[in-house]
N, C-alpha and C positions, 0 to 999 in steps of 0.2 A: 310666052313668058309666064313663069310660075311665081306666085306671091308666097307660096308656102314652101319653106325649105324642108328638106328631108332630115329626119331625125335618125341617128344611128345609136345603137346601144353601146355603152362602154364595155370593154372586155372585163370579165369577172376577175377580180384580184384574188390570187391564191386559189386557183381552180382545183388543184390536187387536195388542198386542205379542206375545201368545202365538200368535196365528194367523200372524204374520209369522215367528216363530221356527220354526213347524212347516213352513213353506215354504222356509226357508233351506237345508236340505240339497238340496232339489230344484233350487233356483236355483244353488247351488254346483256340482252335478253337471252342469247344463247349461252353465255357464261353462267348466268343465274340458273337457267334450266339444267345445265350440266351439273352444277354443284348441289342443287336441291333435289333433282330427280334421278338423273342418269347414274351418277357416281354411287349414291347409296344403294341403288338397285343392283349394280354390278357387284358391290361388296356383299350384299345378301346372297346373290347367286354363287359367289365364290365360297362363302361359308357353308351353304347348302351342299355344294359339290364335295367339299372337304368332309362334311359330316357323313355323306353317303359313302365316301371312300373308306372312312374309318369304321363303318358299321360292321359288326361281327355277330356270330351266332351267340345267342343268349342275351343280347341287348333288348331292352323293353322300349317299344316305339309307339308313336301315334301315327296312324295313317291319315291321309287327307280327308277321309270321310268321317273322322272322329273315332275310329275304332282303335282300341288299345290292345296290344298283344306283345308276344315275345318272339324274337327272330329265331327260326329253326334252321333255315337254309339261306345262304347268300350266293347268288350267281352274278354274272356280269350285268344282266338287265333286270332280273327278277329276284324277289325275296319271299321266302316262305315264312308266314307269321301265324303262330298259334294264338287264336283269339279266345279259345276255351279248351278245357281238357278234351283232347282227341279231335278238336276241330282246327284244321289248318287251312289257311287261304294263301294263294300265291298272288302277289301284287307286283306291279312295276316298282322298281327301286326308287324312281323319282316321286312316287306317291307317298313315301315316308316323309312326314313333315318335321318330326321331333324325335330325338332319342332321349328317353327318360332316365333318371338315375335308377340304379338297381334297387329293387324292393318297392317300387312305386305301385305295381299292380297289386301286391298284397295289401297295401294300405288303402286301396280303393274299396 
């Protein structure tokens, strides 16, 4: 004969609601991460792609290494850039970071 009775846990009320509430912080963190980091980065990438697609011969550009020059040739993947009189380099199209307004090189 046992003097101690068995104790049973009561079933949790609103089991589906409590599991949703436990995931709520994770969902909120993902939403904040998306709107603060992922979405702006995707927007910048889209703007950069559009800029590279619109690049044409004669544009003045800045290359990722900080070199300023004028576009002489535009291919599918490569761009010819004249960095000095008679000095032309061929770089990957994706290395062009900025297209400058016309006449910027002369003002430098």
